[in-house]
C-alpha angles and dihedrals in degrees: 000000000000127000127010125301121197114214128191114206120200133198100191122215135148095228096034129012112192118211134183134177125206136172119225121202111171104308094336117108120198125191114230106169145321141187148142127260107213128194131193119236090222089070093070126234100284095050092043090055091047091051091050091050094047094049093042091050088052092051090050092048093047098048104029101215121190093212144014129216113205124195110235122234118262122220106270128199090223110070092196092055090046091052093050090049088051091055091051091048089051090055090051093049091045093051091049094047092048089055092049093242129159102255125206130177125205134187114243090242091053092051092049091048092051094048104031103020093240124083094212097049119148121249089251091057091051091049091049094051093045087054090050095048095042104030094174092055098082089189116183102168117084093215092055091045090052090050092050088048090055089051090050092050089051091049089057091053095039088061088063097046135029120247113259122241112242121208105208091186091070109096121199113237 
């Protein structure tokens, strides 16, 4: 891979959406920024989704990633929680598509395996390895660490394949 590619990793959630931005140049990973977009349940679903979209669009505009890596939903026992997670994931995918970004989705176990080496690693292990791989990150929030881990997983795969060019002017009919 030649040049530098900026990747935005996302750990979707309705209450808290973690995000993390890294640059990848060859095998070198550089931390750019990270954070968590939080919403209050008192706002109601529609306004929470709007807030997530607005803040995520601002993150994309501020950091100019070429790609986003979104953690896929896992099968939850609570259908209501799974549906809310699905709404947050839809916002993440929409924001990426609107910006014309290369969008990749990864299962949580795949992300953990890429970063920790074990697909069933604990959140603390993911946070520890993110800190090792991105020592300047100083990430303390699990959601942001998971988002950075998604970006790292995508970086490993992006090294093996070029990012695709997306034509945002093409409209599905």
